[in-house]
mmCIF file as Biopython writes it, N, C-alpha, C and O atoms, coordinates in Angstrom:
data_model
#
loop_
_atom_site.group_PDB
_atom_site.id
_atom_site.type_symbol
_atom_site.label_atom_id
_atom_site.label_alt_id
_atom_site.label_comp_id
_atom_site.label_asym_id
_atom_site.label_entity_id
_atom_site.label_seq_id
_atom_site.pdbx_PDB_ins_code
_atom_site.Cartn_x
_atom_site.Cartn_y
_atom_site.Cartn_z
_atom_site.occupancy
_atom_site.B_iso_or_equiv
_atom_site.auth_seq_id
_atom_site.auth_asym_id
_atom_site.pdbx_PDB_model_num
ATOM 1   N N  . MET A ? 1  ? 38.198 30.536 50.943 1.0 0.0 1  A 1 
ATOM 2   C CA . MET A ? 1  ? 38.305 29.047 50.899 1.0 0.0 1  A 1 
ATOM 3   C C  . MET A ? 1  ? 38.193 28.629 49.844 1.0 0.0 1  A 1 
ATOM 4   O O  . MET A ? 1  ? 37.182 28.870 49.183 1.0 0.0 1  A 1 
ATOM 5   N N  . LEU A ? 2  ? 39.370 27.752 49.299 1.0 0.0 2  A 1 
ATOM 6   C CA . LEU A ? 2  ? 39.069 26.842 47.902 1.0 0.0 2  A 1 
ATOM 7   C C  . LEU A ? 2  ? 37.885 26.014 48.151 1.0 0.0 2  A 1 
ATOM 8   O O  . LEU A ? 2  ? 37.669 25.609 49.294 1.0 0.0 2  A 1 
ATOM 9   N N  . PRO A ? 3  ? 37.061 25.713 47.128 1.0 0.0 3  A 1 
ATOM 10  C CA . PRO A ? 3  ? 36.279 24.338 47.148 1.0 0.0 3  A 1 
ATOM 11  C C  . PRO A ? 3  ? 36.993 23.070 47.397 1.0 0.0 3  A 1 
ATOM 12  O O  . PRO A ? 3  ? 38.222 23.127 47.425 1.0 0.0 3  A 1 
ATOM 13  N N  . LEU A ? 4  ? 36.375 21.867 47.592 1.0 0.0 4  A 1 
ATOM 14  C CA . LEU A ? 4  ? 37.194 20.440 47.797 1.0 0.0 4  A 1 
ATOM 15  C C  . LEU A ? 4  ? 38.154 20.551 46.408 1.0 0.0 4  A 1 
ATOM 16  O O  . LEU A ? 4  ? 37.659 21.072 45.408 1.0 0.0 4  A 1 
ATOM 17  N N  . THR A ? 5  ? 39.270 20.144 46.384 1.0 0.0 5  A 1 
ATOM 18  C CA . THR A ? 5  ? 39.687 19.815 44.820 1.0 0.0 5  A 1 
ATOM 19  C C  . THR A ? 5  ? 39.851 18.330 44.780 1.0 0.0 5  A 1 
ATOM 20  O O  . THR A ? 5  ? 40.219 17.760 45.807 1.0 0.0 5  A 1 
ATOM 21  N N  . THR A ? 6  ? 39.614 17.654 43.699 1.0 0.0 6  A 1 
ATOM 22  C CA . THR A ? 6  ? 39.460 16.234 43.382 1.0 0.0 6  A 1 
ATOM 23  C C  . THR A ? 6  ? 40.375 15.840 42.839 1.0 0.0 6  A 1 
ATOM 24  O O  . THR A ? 6  ? 41.271 16.684 42.819 1.0 0.0 6  A 1 
ATOM 25  N N  . CYS A ? 7  ? 40.744 14.481 42.120 1.0 0.0 7  A 1 
ATOM 26  C CA . CYS A ? 7  ? 41.905 14.219 41.495 1.0 0.0 7  A 1 
ATOM 27  C C  . CYS A ? 7  ? 41.840 14.764 39.737 1.0 0.0 7  A 1 
ATOM 28  O O  . CYS A ? 7  ? 42.767 15.030 38.971 1.0 0.0 7  A 1 
ATOM 29  N N  . GLY A ? 8  ? 40.528 14.782 39.551 1.0 0.0 8  A 1 
ATOM 30  C CA . GLY A ? 8  ? 40.254 15.251 38.185 1.0 0.0 8  A 1 
ATOM 31  C C  . GLY A ? 8  ? 40.373 16.683 38.048 1.0 0.0 8  A 1 
ATOM 32  O O  . GLY A ? 8  ? 40.445 17.093 36.890 1.0 0.0 8  A 1 
ATOM 33  N N  . ASP A ? 9  ? 40.413 17.586 39.037 1.0 0.0 9  A 1 
ATOM 34  C CA . ASP A ? 9  ? 40.587 19.062 38.969 1.0 0.0 9  A 1 
ATOM 35  C C  . ASP A ? 9  ? 42.093 19.192 39.321 1.0 0.0 9  A 1 
ATOM 36  O O  . ASP A ? 9  ? 42.471 20.360 39.410 1.0 0.0 9  A 1 
ATOM 37  N N  . ILE A ? 10 ? 43.013 18.257 39.535 1.0 0.0 10 A 1 
ATOM 38  C CA . ILE A ? 10 ? 44.135 18.394 39.836 1.0 0.0 10 A 1 
ATOM 39  C C  . ILE A ? 10 ? 44.490 18.164 38.494 1.0 0.0 10 A 1 
ATOM 40  O O  . ILE A ? 10 ? 45.378 18.894 38.052 1.0 0.0 10 A 1 
ATOM 41  N N  . PHE A ? 11 ? 43.961 17.247 37.679 1.0 0.0 11 A 1 
ATOM 42  C CA . PHE A ? 11 ? 44.650 16.898 36.489 1.0 0.0 11 A 1 
ATOM 43  C C  . PHE A ? 11 ? 44.296 17.894 35.506 1.0 0.0 11 A 1 
ATOM 44  O O  . PHE A ? 11 ? 45.137 18.088 34.628 1.0 0.0 11 A 1 
ATOM 45  N N  . ARG A ? 12 ? 42.925 18.759 35.458 1.0 0.0 12 A 1 
ATOM 46  C CA . ARG A ? 12 ? 42.763 19.638 34.641 1.0 0.0 12 A 1 
ATOM 47  C C  . ARG A ? 12 ? 43.212 21.125 35.124 1.0 0.0 12 A 1 
ATOM 48  O O  . ARG A ? 12 ? 42.950 22.218 34.622 1.0 0.0 12 A 1 
ATOM 49  N N  . ILE A ? 13 ? 43.922 20.812 36.189 1.0 0.0 13 A 1 
ATOM 50  C CA . ILE A ? 13 ? 44.745 22.185 36.556 1.0 0.0 13 A 1 
ATOM 51  C C  . ILE A ? 13 ? 46.172 22.221 35.590 1.0 0.0 13 A 1 
ATOM 52  O O  . ILE A ? 13 ? 46.501 23.100 34.793 1.0 0.0 13 A 1 
ATOM 53  N N  . ILE A ? 14 ? 46.746 21.218 35.870 1.0 0.0 14 A 1 
ATOM 54  C CA . ILE A ? 14 ? 47.892 20.311 34.752 1.0 0.0 14 A 1 
ATOM 55  C C  . ILE A ? 14 ? 47.690 21.090 33.554 1.0 0.0 14 A 1 
ATOM 56  O O  . ILE A ? 14 ? 48.412 21.996 33.137 1.0 0.0 14 A 1 
ATOM 57  N N  . ILE A ? 15 ? 46.680 20.659 33.071 1.0 0.0 15 A 1 
ATOM 58  C CA . ILE A ? 15 ? 46.151 20.968 31.346 1.0 0.0 15 A 1 
ATOM 59  C C  . ILE A ? 15 ? 46.118 22.261 31.414 1.0 0.0 15 A 1 
ATOM 60  O O  . ILE A ? 15 ? 46.564 22.869 30.441 1.0 0.0 15 A 1 
ATOM 61  N N  . ALA A ? 16 ? 45.683 22.897 32.363 1.0 0.0 16 A 1 
ATOM 62  C CA . ALA A ? 16 ? 44.982 24.466 32.245 1.0 0.0 16 A 1 
ATOM 63  C C  . ALA A ? 16 ? 46.840 25.433 31.946 1.0 0.0 16 A 1 
ATOM 64  O O  . ALA A ? 16 ? 47.014 26.396 31.200 1.0 0.0 16 A 1 
ATOM 65  N N  . LEU A ? 17 ? 47.854 24.768 32.763 1.0 0.0 17 A 1 
ATOM 66  C CA . LEU A ? 17 ? 48.843 25.405 33.019 1.0 0.0 17 A 1 
ATOM 67  C C  . LEU A ? 17 ? 49.066 25.295 31.418 1.0 0.0 17 A 1 
ATOM 68  O O  . LEU A ? 17 ? 49.187 26.373 30.835 1.0 0.0 17 A 1 
ATOM 69  N N  . PHE A ? 18 ? 49.128 24.235 30.723 1.0 0.0 18 A 1 
ATOM 70  C CA . PHE A ? 18 ? 49.655 24.232 29.204 1.0 0.0 18 A 1 
ATOM 71  C C  . PHE A ? 18 ? 48.720 24.520 28.274 1.0 0.0 18 A 1 
ATOM 72  O O  . PHE A ? 18 ? 49.154 25.201 27.345 1.0 0.0 18 A 1 
ATOM 73  N N  . ILE A ? 19 ? 47.585 24.228 28.218 1.0 0.0 19 A 1 
ATOM 74  C CA . ILE A ? 19 ? 46.617 24.435 27.172 1.0 0.0 19 A 1 
ATOM 75  C C  . ILE A ? 19 ? 45.683 24.732 27.904 1.0 0.0 19 A 1 
ATOM 76  O O  . ILE A ? 19 ? 44.960 23.813 28.289 1.0 0.0 19 A 1 
ATOM 77  N N  . PRO A ? 20 ? 45.370 26.241 28.371 1.0 0.0 20 A 1 
ATOM 78  C CA . PRO A ? 20 ? 44.414 26.591 29.083 1.0 0.0 20 A 1 
ATOM 79  C C  . PRO A ? 20 ? 42.659 26.501 28.731 1.0 0.0 20 A 1 
ATOM 80  O O  . PRO A ? 20 ? 41.835 26.581 29.641 1.0 0.0 20 A 1 
ATOM 81  N N  . PRO A ? 21 ? 42.300 26.340 27.411 1.0 0.0 21 A 1 
ATOM 82  C CA . PRO A ? 21 ? 41.180 26.190 26.776 1.0 0.0 21 A 1 
ATOM 83  C C  . PRO A ? 21 ? 40.847 24.578 26.758 1.0 0.0 21 A 1 
ATOM 84  O O  . PRO A ? 21 ? 39.687 24.380 26.395 1.0 0.0 21 A 1 
ATOM 85  N N  . LEU A ? 22 ? 41.501 23.506 27.029 1.0 0.0 22 A 1 
ATOM 86  C CA . LEU A ? 22 ? 41.459 22.312 27.005 1.0 0.0 22 A 1 
ATOM 87  C C  . LEU A ? 22 ? 41.219 22.260 28.414 1.0 0.0 22 A 1 
ATOM 88  O O  . LEU A ? 22 ? 40.221 21.605 28.714 1.0 0.0 22 A 1 
ATOM 89  N N  . GLY A ? 23 ? 41.809 22.732 29.292 1.0 0.0 23 A 1 
ATOM 90  C CA . GLY A ? 23 ? 41.019 22.400 30.991 1.0 0.0 23 A 1 
ATOM 91  C C  . GLY A ? 23 ? 39.849 22.837 30.933 1.0 0.0 23 A 1 
ATOM 92  O O  . GLY A ? 23 ? 38.875 22.238 31.389 1.0 0.0 23 A 1 
ATOM 93  N N  . VAL A ? 24 ? 39.816 24.022 30.317 1.0 0.0 24 A 1 
ATOM 94  C CA . VAL A ? 24 ? 38.021 24.760 30.591 1.0 0.0 24 A 1 
ATOM 95  C C  . VAL A ? 24 ? 37.368 23.568 29.856 1.0 0.0 24 A 1 
ATOM 96  O O  . VAL A ? 24 ? 36.580 22.785 30.388 1.0 0.0 24 A 1 
ATOM 97  N N  . PHE A ? 25 ? 37.755 23.524 28.661 1.0 0.0 25 A 1 
ATOM 98  C CA . PHE A ? 25 ? 36.724 22.438 28.159 1.0 0.0 25 A 1 
ATOM 99  C C  . PHE A ? 25 ? 36.303 21.171 28.616 1.0 0.0 25 A 1 
ATOM 100 O O  . PHE A ? 25 ? 35.218 20.690 28.289 1.0 0.0 25 A 1 
ATOM 101 N N  . THR A ? 26 ? 37.451 20.375 29.667 1.0 0.0 26 A 1 
ATOM 102 C CA . THR A ? 26 ? 36.829 19.347 30.163 1.0 0.0 26 A 1 
ATOM 103 C C  . THR A ? 26 ? 36.353 19.501 31.463 1.0 0.0 26 A 1 
ATOM 104 O O  . THR A ? 26 ? 35.903 18.591 32.160 1.0 0.0 26 A 1 
ATOM 105 N N  . GLN A ? 27 ? 36.506 21.136 31.894 1.0 0.0 27 A 1 
ATOM 106 C CA . GLN A ? 27 ? 35.214 21.514 32.888 1.0 0.0 27 A 1 
ATOM 107 C C  . GLN A ? 27 ? 33.717 21.286 32.571 1.0 0.0 27 A 1 
ATOM 108 O O  . GLN A ? 27 ? 32.825 20.529 32.954 1.0 0.0 27 A 1 
ATOM 109 N N  . VAL A ? 28 ? 33.902 22.558 31.462 1.0 0.0 28 A 1 
ATOM 110 C CA . VAL A ? 28 ? 32.740 22.843 31.348 1.0 0.0 28 A 1 
ATOM 111 C C  . VAL A ? 28 ? 31.994 22.695 29.838 1.0 0.0 28 A 1 
ATOM 112 O O  . VAL A ? 28 ? 30.824 23.049 29.695 1.0 0.0 28 A 1 
ATOM 113 N N  . GLY A ? 29 ? 32.599 22.272 28.995 1.0 0.0 29 A 1 
ATOM 114 C CA . GLY A ? 29 ? 32.273 21.630 27.693 1.0 0.0 29 A 1 
ATOM 115 C C  . GLY A ? 29 ? 32.359 22.887 26.853 1.0 0.0 29 A 1 
ATOM 116 O O  . GLY A ? 29 ? 33.177 23.745 27.185 1.0 0.0 29 A 1 
ATOM 117 N N  . LEU A ? 30 ? 31.560 23.080 25.759 1.0 0.0 30 A 1 
ATOM 118 C CA . LEU A ? 30 ? 31.692 24.012 24.529 1.0 0.0 30 A 1 
ATOM 119 C C  . LEU A ? 30 ? 30.599 25.152 25.198 1.0 0.0 30 A 1 
ATOM 120 O O  . LEU A ? 30 ? 29.689 25.627 24.519 1.0 0.0 30 A 1 
ATOM 121 N N  . THR A ? 31 ? 30.779 25.439 26.328 1.0 0.0 31 A 1 
ATOM 122 C CA . THR A ? 31 ? 29.722 26.823 26.909 1.0 0.0 31 A 1 
ATOM 123 C C  . THR A ? 31 ? 30.650 27.765 26.931 1.0 0.0 31 A 1 
ATOM 124 O O  . THR A ? 31 ? 31.838 27.504 26.739 1.0 0.0 31 A 1 
ATOM 125 N N  . GLN A ? 32 ? 30.072 29.309 27.238 1.0 0.0 32 A 1 
ATOM 126 C CA . GLN A ? 32 ? 30.603 30.321 27.060 1.0 0.0 32 A 1 
ATOM 127 C C  . GLN A ? 32 ? 32.165 30.569 27.724 1.0 0.0 32 A 1 
ATOM 128 O O  . GLN A ? 32 ? 33.014 31.015 26.953 1.0 0.0 32 A 1 
ATOM 129 N N  . PRO A ? 33 ? 32.479 30.344 28.862 1.0 0.0 33 A 1 
ATOM 130 C CA . PRO A ? 33 ? 33.675 30.339 29.518 1.0 0.0 33 A 1 
ATOM 131 C C  . PRO A ? 33 ? 35.015 29.321 28.632 1.0 0.0 33 A 1 
ATOM 132 O O  . PRO A ? 33 ? 36.243 29.401 28.672 1.0 0.0 33 A 1 
ATOM 133 N N  . PHE A ? 34 ? 34.112 28.440 27.911 1.0 0.0 34 A 1 
ATOM 134 C CA . PHE A ? 34 ? 35.269 27.809 26.898 1.0 0.0 34 A 1 
ATOM 135 C C  . PHE A ? 34 ? 35.567 28.612 25.825 1.0 0.0 34 A 1 
ATOM 136 O O  . PHE A ? 34 ? 36.698 28.462 25.363 1.0 0.0 34 A 1 
ATOM 137 N N  . TRP A ? 35 ? 34.625 29.687 25.138 1.0 0.0 35 A 1 
ATOM 138 C CA . TRP A ? 35 ? 34.980 29.813 24.099 1.0 0.0 35 A 1 
ATOM 139 C C  . TRP A ? 35 ? 35.556 31.750 24.429 1.0 0.0 35 A 1 
ATOM 140 O O  . TRP A ? 35 ? 35.852 32.552 23.544 1.0 0.0 35 A 1 
ATOM 141 N N  . ILE A ? 36 ? 35.554 32.011 25.922 1.0 0.0 36 A 1 
ATOM 142 C CA . ILE A ? 36 ? 36.081 33.305 26.132 1.0 0.0 36 A 1 
ATOM 143 C C  . ILE A ? 36 ? 37.755 33.027 26.191 1.0 0.0 36 A 1 
ATOM 144 O O  . ILE A ? 36 ? 38.617 33.700 25.625 1.0 0.0 36 A 1 
ATOM 145 N N  . ASN A ? 37 ? 37.940 31.913 26.990 1.0 0.0 37 A 1 
ATOM 146 C CA . ASN A ? 37 ? 39.282 31.378 27.222 1.0 0.0 37 A 1 
ATOM 147 C C  . ASN A ? 37 ? 39.917 31.040 26.011 1.0 0.0 37 A 1 
ATOM 148 O O  . ASN A ? 37 ? 41.063 31.445 25.820 1.0 0.0 37 A 1 
ATOM 149 N N  . LEU A ? 38 ? 39.167 30.151 24.913 1.0 0.0 38 A 1 
ATOM 150 C CA . LEU A ? 38 ? 39.748 29.982 23.721 1.0 0.0 38 A 1 
ATOM 151 C C  . LEU A ? 38 ? 40.340 31.317 22.723 1.0 0.0 38 A 1 
ATOM 152 O O  . LEU A ? 38 ? 41.412 31.268 22.119 1.0 0.0 38 A 1 
ATOM 153 N N  . VAL A ? 39 ? 39.311 32.596 22.703 1.0 0.0 39 A 1 
ATOM 154 C CA . VAL A ? 39 ? 39.644 33.906 22.098 1.0 0.0 39 A 1 
ATOM 155 C C  . VAL A ? 39 ? 41.022 34.347 22.965 1.0 0.0 39 A 1 
ATOM 156 O O  . VAL A ? 39 ? 42.103 34.641 22.456 1.0 0.0 39 A 1 
ATOM 157 N N  . ILE A ? 40 ? 40.746 34.323 24.222 1.0 0.0 40 A 1 
ATOM 158 C CA . ILE A ? 40 ? 42.287 35.065 25.323 1.0 0.0 40 A 1 
ATOM 159 C C  . ILE A ? 40 ? 43.557 34.105 24.881 1.0 0.0 40 A 1 
ATOM 160 O O  . ILE A ? 40 ? 44.686 34.483 24.567 1.0 0.0 40 A 1 
ATOM 161 N N  . TYR A ? 41 ? 43.101 32.893 24.940 1.0 0.0 41 A 1 
ATOM 162 C CA . TYR A ? 41 ? 44.399 32.067 24.555 1.0 0.0 41 A 1 
ATOM 163 C C  . TYR A ? 41 ? 44.863 32.270 22.814 1.0 0.0 41 A 1 
ATOM 164 O O  . TYR A ? 41 ? 45.940 31.904 22.342 1.0 0.0 41 A 1 
ATOM 165 N N  . LEU A ? 42 ? 44.058 32.753 22.268 1.0 0.0 42 A 1 
ATOM 166 C CA . LEU A ? 42 ? 44.752 32.831 20.580 1.0 0.0 42 A 1 
ATOM 167 C C  . LEU A ? 42 ? 45.196 34.229 20.592 1.0 0.0 42 A 1 
ATOM 168 O O  . LEU A ? 42 ? 46.274 34.536 20.082 1.0 0.0 42 A 1 
ATOM 169 N N  . PHE A ? 43 ? 44.458 35.059 21.121 1.0 0.0 43 A 1 
ATOM 170 C CA . PHE A ? 43 ? 45.292 36.419 21.459 1.0 0.0 43 A 1 
ATOM 171 C C  . PHE A ? 43 ? 47.021 36.186 22.056 1.0 0.0 43 A 1 
ATOM 172 O O  . PHE A ? 43 ? 48.067 36.706 21.668 1.0 0.0 43 A 1 
ATOM 173 N N  . ALA A ? 44 ? 46.807 35.396 22.906 1.0 0.0 44 A 1 
ATOM 174 C CA . ALA A ? 44 ? 48.362 34.926 23.441 1.0 0.0 44 A 1 
ATOM 175 C C  . ALA A ? 44 ? 49.150 34.292 22.441 1.0 0.0 44 A 1 
ATOM 176 O O  . ALA A ? 44 ? 50.169 34.882 22.081 1.0 0.0 44 A 1 
ATOM 177 N N  . VAL A ? 45 ? 48.831 33.071 21.870 1.0 0.0 45 A 1 
ATOM 178 C CA . VAL A ? 45 ? 49.452 32.426 20.726 1.0 0.0 45 A 1 
ATOM 179 C C  . VAL A ? 45 ? 49.687 33.099 19.574 1.0 0.0 45 A 1 
ATOM 180 O O  . VAL A ? 45 ? 50.581 32.708 18.823 1.0 0.0 45 A 1 
ATOM 181 N N  . GLY A ? 46 ? 48.892 34.247 19.258 1.0 0.0 46 A 1 
ATOM 182 C CA . GLY A ? 46 ? 49.299 34.750 18.150 1.0 0.0 46 A 1 
ATOM 183 C C  . GLY A ? 46 ? 48.269 34.156 17.025 1.0 0.0 46 A 1 
ATOM 184 O O  . GLY A ? 46 ? 48.666 34.136 15.860 1.0 0.0 46 A 1 
ATOM 185 N N  . GLY A ? 47 ? 47.069 33.712 17.310 1.0 0.0 47 A 1 
ATOM 186 C CA . GLY A ? 47 ? 46.391 32.802 16.681 1.0 0.0 47 A 1 
ATOM 187 C C  . GLY A ? 47 ? 45.338 33.680 16.022 1.0 0.0 47 A 1 
ATOM 188 O O  . GLY A ? 47 ? 44.519 33.135 15.282 1.0 0.0 47 A 1 
ATOM 189 N N  . LEU A ? 48 ? 45.301 34.643 16.171 1.0 0.0 48 A 1 
ATOM 190 C CA . LEU A ? 48 ? 44.238 35.591 15.753 1.0 0.0 48 A 1 
ATOM 191 C C  . LEU A ? 48 ? 45.188 36.872 15.095 1.0 0.0 48 A 1 
ATOM 192 O O  . LEU A ? 48 ? 44.646 37.970 15.224 1.0 0.0 48 A 1 
ATOM 193 N N  . GLY A ? 49 ? 46.253 36.884 14.550 1.0 0.0 49 A 1 
ATOM 194 C CA . GLY A ? 49 ? 47.251 37.263 13.865 1.0 0.0 49 A 1 
ATOM 195 C C  . GLY A ? 49 ? 48.096 38.822 15.235 1.0 0.0 49 A 1 
ATOM 196 O O  . GLY A ? 49 ? 48.660 39.876 14.939 1.0 0.0 49 A 1 
ATOM 197 N N  . PHE A ? 50 ? 47.883 38.416 16.162 1.0 0.0 50 A 1 
ATOM 198 C CA . PHE A ? 50 ? 48.317 39.498 17.198 1.0 0.0 50 A 1 
ATOM 199 C C  . PHE A ? 50 ? 49.563 38.696 17.779 1.0 0.0 50 A 1 
ATOM 200 O O  . PHE A ? 50 ? 49.162 38.092 18.773 1.0 0.0 50 A 1 
ATOM 201 N N  . PRO A ? 51 ? 50.728 38.482 17.589 1.0 0.0 51 A 1 
ATOM 202 C CA . PRO A ? 51 ? 51.637 37.968 18.598 1.0 0.0 51 A 1 
ATOM 203 C C  . PRO A ? 51 ? 52.249 38.671 19.489 1.0 0.0 51 A 1 
ATOM 204 O O  . PRO A ? 51 ? 52.999 38.105 20.285 1.0 0.0 51 A 1 
ATOM 205 N N  . VAL A ? 52 ? 52.066 39.944 19.529 1.0 0.0 52 A 1 
ATOM 206 C CA . VAL A ? 52 ? 52.627 40.686 20.483 1.0 0.0 52 A 1 
ATOM 207 C C  . VAL A ? 52 ? 51.799 40.744 21.628 1.0 0.0 52 A 1 
ATOM 208 O O  . VAL A ? 52 ? 52.159 41.487 22.542 1.0 0.0 52 A 1 
ATOM 209 N N  . LEU A ? 53 ? 50.830 40.140 21.734 1.0 0.0 53 A 1 
ATOM 210 C CA . LEU A ? 53 ? 50.181 40.206 22.908 1.0 0.0 53 A 1 
ATOM 211 C C  . LEU A ? 53 ? 50.345 38.823 23.975 1.0 0.0 53 A 1 
ATOM 212 O O  . LEU A ? 53 ? 49.525 38.525 24.843 1.0 0.0 53 A 1 
ATOM 213 N N  . PHE A ? 54 ? 51.524 38.133 23.687 1.0 0.0 54 A 1 
ATOM 214 C CA . PHE A ? 54 ? 52.095 36.803 24.347 1.0 0.0 54 A 1 
ATOM 215 C C  . PHE A ? 54 ? 51.564 37.120 26.081 1.0 0.0 54 A 1 
ATOM 216 O O  . PHE A ? 54 ? 51.155 36.273 26.876 1.0 0.0 54 A 1 
ATOM 217 N N  . GLY A ? 55 ? 51.761 38.861 26.356 1.0 0.0 55 A 1 
ATOM 218 C CA . GLY A ? 55 ? 51.379 38.803 27.536 1.0 0.0 55 A 1 
ATOM 219 C C  . GLY A ? 55 ? 50.022 38.550 28.204 1.0 0.0 55 A 1 
ATOM 220 O O  . GLY A ? 55 ? 49.933 38.777 29.411 1.0 0.0 55 A 1 
ATOM 221 N N  . MET A ? 56 ? 48.982 38.110 27.542 1.0 0.0 56 A 1 
ATOM 222 C CA . MET A ? 56 ? 47.662 37.480 27.643 1.0 0.0 56 A 1 
ATOM 223 C C  . MET A ? 56 ? 47.763 35.978 28.210 1.0 0.0 56 A 1 
ATOM 224 O O  . MET A ? 56 ? 46.802 35.518 28.827 1.0 0.0 56 A 1 
ATOM 225 N N  . TRP A ? 57 ? 48.848 35.263 28.017 1.0 0.0 57 A 1 
ATOM 226 C CA . TRP A ? 57 ? 48.814 33.956 28.382 1.0 0.0 57 A 1 
ATOM 227 C C  . TRP A ? 57 ? 48.740 33.510 29.858 1.0 0.0 57 A 1 
ATOM 228 O O  . TRP A ? 57 ? 48.211 32.471 30.253 1.0 0.0 57 A 1 
ATOM 229 N N  . PRO A ? 58 ? 49.515 34.704 30.824 1.0 0.0 58 A 1 
ATOM 230 C CA . PRO A ? 58 ? 48.906 34.237 32.043 1.0 0.0 58 A 1 
ATOM 231 C C  . PRO A ? 58 ? 47.090 35.026 32.302 1.0 0.0 58 A 1 
ATOM 232 O O  . PRO A ? 58 ? 46.578 34.581 33.330 1.0 0.0 58 A 1 
ATOM 233 N N  . ALA A ? 59 ? 46.467 35.725 31.779 1.0 0.0 59 A 1 
ATOM 234 C CA . ALA A ? 59 ? 45.114 36.104 31.475 1.0 0.0 59 A 1 
ATOM 235 C C  . ALA A ? 59 ? 44.668 34.586 31.124 1.0 0.0 59 A 1 
ATOM 236 O O  . ALA A ? 59 ? 43.707 34.243 31.812 1.0 0.0 59 A 1 
ATOM 237 N N  . ALA A ? 60 ? 45.059 33.736 30.356 1.0 0.0 60 A 1 
ATOM 238 C CA . ALA A ? 60 ? 44.344 32.543 29.979 1.0 0.0 60 A 1 
ATOM 239 C C  . ALA A ? 60 ? 44.437 31.520 31.035 1.0 0.0 60 A 1 
ATOM 240 O O  . ALA A ? 60 ? 43.576 30.672 31.271 1.0 0.0 60 A 1 
ATOM 241 N N  . VAL A ? 61 ? 45.520 31.672 31.627 1.0 0.0 61 A 1 
ATOM 242 C CA . VAL A ? 61 ? 45.505 30.591 32.347 1.0 0.0 61 A 1 
ATOM 243 C C  . VAL A ? 61 ? 44.950 31.046 33.948 1.0 0.0 61 A 1 
ATOM 244 O O  . VAL A ? 61 ? 44.579 30.197 34.758 1.0 0.0 61 A 1 
ATOM 245 N N  . VAL A ? 62 ? 44.964 32.361 34.210 1.0 0.0 62 A 1 
ATOM 246 C CA . VAL A ? 62 ? 44.171 32.508 35.906 1.0 0.0 62 A 1 
ATOM 247 C C  . VAL A ? 62 ? 42.556 32.425 35.031 1.0 0.0 62 A 1 
ATOM 248 O O  . VAL A ? 62 ? 41.657 32.170 35.831 1.0 0.0 62 A 1 
ATOM 249 N N  . HIS A ? 63 ? 42.240 32.533 34.102 1.0 0.0 63 A 1 
ATOM 250 C CA . HIS A ? 63 ? 40.719 32.477 33.577 1.0 0.0 63 A 1 
ATOM 251 C C  . HIS A ? 63 ? 40.315 30.818 33.743 1.0 0.0 63 A 1 
ATOM 252 O O  . HIS A ? 63 ? 39.307 30.264 34.181 1.0 0.0 63 A 1 
ATOM 253 N N  . ALA A ? 64 ? 41.493 30.346 33.225 1.0 0.0 64 A 1 
ATOM 254 C CA . ALA A ? 64 ? 41.023 28.502 33.243 1.0 0.0 64 A 1 
ATOM 255 C C  . ALA A ? 64 ? 40.865 28.359 34.445 1.0 0.0 64 A 1 
ATOM 256 O O  . ALA A ? 64 ? 39.670 28.181 34.681 1.0 0.0 64 A 1 
ATOM 257 N N  . LEU A ? 65 ? 41.773 28.340 35.761 1.0 0.0 65 A 1 
ATOM 258 C CA . LEU A ? 65 ? 42.023 28.012 37.127 1.0 0.0 65 A 1 
ATOM 259 C C  . LEU A ? 65 ? 40.898 29.056 37.589 1.0 0.0 65 A 1 
ATOM 260 O O  . LEU A ? 65 ? 40.802 28.819 38.794 1.0 0.0 65 A 1 
ATOM 261 N N  . PHE A ? 66 ? 40.193 29.857 37.353 1.0 0.0 66 A 1 
ATOM 262 C CA . PHE A ? 66 ? 39.409 30.600 37.878 1.0 0.0 66 A 1 
ATOM 263 C C  . PHE A ? 66 ? 37.946 29.288 37.686 1.0 0.0 66 A 1 
ATOM 264 O O  . PHE A ? 66 ? 37.249 28.811 38.581 1.0 0.0 66 A 1 
ATOM 265 N N  . VAL A ? 67 ? 37.899 29.022 36.180 1.0 0.0 67 A 1 
ATOM 266 C CA . VAL A ? 67 ? 36.670 28.180 35.908 1.0 0.0 67 A 1 
ATOM 267 C C  . VAL A ? 67 ? 36.834 26.909 36.645 1.0 0.0 67 A 1 
ATOM 268 O O  . VAL A ? 67 ? 35.839 26.603 37.302 1.0 0.0 67 A 1 
ATOM 269 N N  . ILE A ? 68 ? 37.766 26.141 36.702 1.0 0.0 68 A 1 
ATOM 270 C CA . ILE A ? 68 ? 38.207 24.987 36.876 1.0 0.0 68 A 1 
ATOM 271 C C  . ILE A ? 68 ? 37.803 24.896 38.411 1.0 0.0 68 A 1 
ATOM 272 O O  . ILE A ? 68 ? 37.152 23.946 38.847 1.0 0.0 68 A 1 
ATOM 273 N N  . LEU A ? 69 ? 38.078 25.564 38.906 1.0 0.0 69 A 1 
ATOM 274 C CA . LEU A ? 69 ? 38.079 25.808 40.690 1.0 0.0 69 A 1 
ATOM 275 C C  . LEU A ? 69 ? 37.060 26.106 41.301 1.0 0.0 69 A 1 
ATOM 276 O O  . LEU A ? 69 ? 36.795 25.651 42.413 1.0 0.0 69 A 1 
ATOM 277 N N  . THR A ? 70 ? 36.230 27.038 40.569 1.0 0.0 70 A 1 
ATOM 278 C CA . THR A ? 70 ? 34.811 27.648 40.937 1.0 0.0 70 A 1 
ATOM 279 C C  . THR A ? 70 ? 33.458 26.746 40.261 1.0 0.0 70 A 1 
ATOM 280 O O  . THR A ? 70 ? 32.384 26.776 40.860 1.0 0.0 70 A 1 
ATOM 281 N N  . ARG A ? 71 ? 33.582 26.079 39.183 1.0 0.0 71 A 1 
ATOM 282 C CA . ARG A ? 71 ? 32.450 25.548 38.498 1.0 0.0 71 A 1 
ATOM 283 C C  . ARG A ? 71 ? 32.477 24.177 39.117 1.0 0.0 71 A 1 
ATOM 284 O O  . ARG A ? 71 ? 33.515 23.515 39.108 1.0 0.0 71 A 1 
ATOM 285 N N  . LYS A ? 72 ? 31.204 23.672 39.732 1.0 0.0 72 A 1 
ATOM 286 C CA . LYS A ? 72 ? 31.189 22.204 40.112 1.0 0.0 72 A 1 
ATOM 287 C C  . LYS A ? 72 ? 30.226 21.705 40.130 1.0 0.0 72 A 1 
ATOM 288 O O  . LYS A ? 72 ? 30.153 20.514 40.430 1.0 0.0 72 A 1 
#
């Protein structure tokens, strides 16, 4: 069962679908989950020189949703 979802969580979820690190940042700030999500995101968009790893995009979104929905 998912925890109670607030309007802020819904806003974060919408942000996480487009820019996952921003959604994580709004939930936990500059902590370890943000940096992990940023690295996954950079692999997905080719920011680290690996544009063939576009399949990592769903991983970044799933990680962001996990952080947003479990960190209260």
